[in-house]
N, C-alpha and C positions, 0 to 999 in steps of 0.2 A: 504494500500500500504506500502511495506517495505521501510524503509529509506536506501538509498544507503550509505554504509560506504566508506569514502574517503580513497584512497590509498595514499601512500607516495607522489606520483607524482601529485595527485590531490589537495594537500593541498596548500593554498596560501603561497607564499614565504614570509619569514621573513627577515628583514634587519639584518645587523651584530649586531647591538646593542641589538635587541630583542633576537637573538640567544645567545649572551654572557650572558644576564640576565637570560635566561632560563637554560643555562649550569651551571651557578653559583648557581642558586636556586636548580637545581637537585643535584649538588655536596653537598651542605649544607644539603639538605633534606636526601640524601643518607647516610651521616655520622651521622645524628641525632643531629646536632648542630644548634642552632639558629645563624643566621648571626649577627655579632656584628656591631655596628655603627663604622664609621671611628674614632670618638672620643675615643670610647672604645678600638679599636685596637691600636691607638696611645698611650693611657695610658698604655696598656699592654706592648708595645714595650719599652717605657721609663722605666718601672719597670724591664724588662728583662735586659736592658742596664745597669741599676744601680746594679742589682744583679750579673751579669756576665760580668762586664766591661773588665776584663783581657782577657776573652775568646773572646768577641766580637771584641776587639781591635786587637787581634792576628788573628782572622778570617778575619778581614778587610785587614790586611797586606798580608795575604795569597791570598785573592781574588785580591788585587791590583797587586801582583807579577804575578799571573796567567794571568790576563788581559793584563799586559805589555808584557808577553812572547808570548801569543797566539792571542792577540787582543780582546778577549772576555772571559767571565767566566760565569758559572752557579753555583747555590747553591750546587747541587750534587757534582760538581768538588771540591769545597772548603771543603765540608764535608768529601769527600773521602780522601783528603790530611790530614785533621785534624785527622781522625780516624787512618791513617797510622803512624802518629807521636806518638811515645811512651809517650812523655811528655804531650800530650793533649788528648790521646785516652780515658782515664777514665772519664775525665771531660765532653768530648763530649758525651760519652755513657750515662751519667746520666742526660744530659740536653736535653730537648725537641728540636728537630731539627728546630722548627719554630723560634729559636733564630736567624737564618740566616736572618730573616726579618730586624733585627736591622742593620746588616752589610751593606745592600744595601739601607738603609734609610738615610744615611748621606747626608745632603743637599749640592748640588753643586758638588758631587763627582762622581755619577754614572748616566748613562743614559741607559734606557732599549731600546734594539734595535730589539727585537723580542722574539719569543718563540720556544722552541724545546721540543718534546715529550719524555723527559727522566725521568719524575717524576714517582712516584708510580702509577702503573696501566696505564702507558703511558700518564699520565696527562701532560699538558704543563708546562714548567718551563721557567722562564724569562732568556733571554740572556742579560748580562750586559757588558757595556764598561766603562772603567775608564775615566771619563770626565775631572776630575781635581784631582791630587794627593795632598792631604793636607800636606804630608811630603816633597814634592819637594820644593826646594828653589825657592823663587820668583825671576823672571828674568825681 
């Protein structure tokens, strides 16, 4: 007797967490990269912050300004503005765009409010709101 192949609609439903894990696995497998541990990711982000402090600080200020003006900001919006600025264009071009991870990792400054499909290949990109501006005077 032939085994019946399940169609998309016959498959058991997966919960949100299972779907996200599978999507993440598919993305990393698709790119051919091993998934790094959180400790390794944090170590890399600290190294980027030290190596590109001036760029990450400026990118933070740009992101904060956009968030104050529009209410929210995404990494592609900040990168677009940095690439349009002649003073920063060359440095941004020679830096891996994943440096933006450093910008939104400042503790107590940003809160993720959702995702929008504006990344490469329509992948979701985080939408950020400025929670607390470290440059604002304490009141």
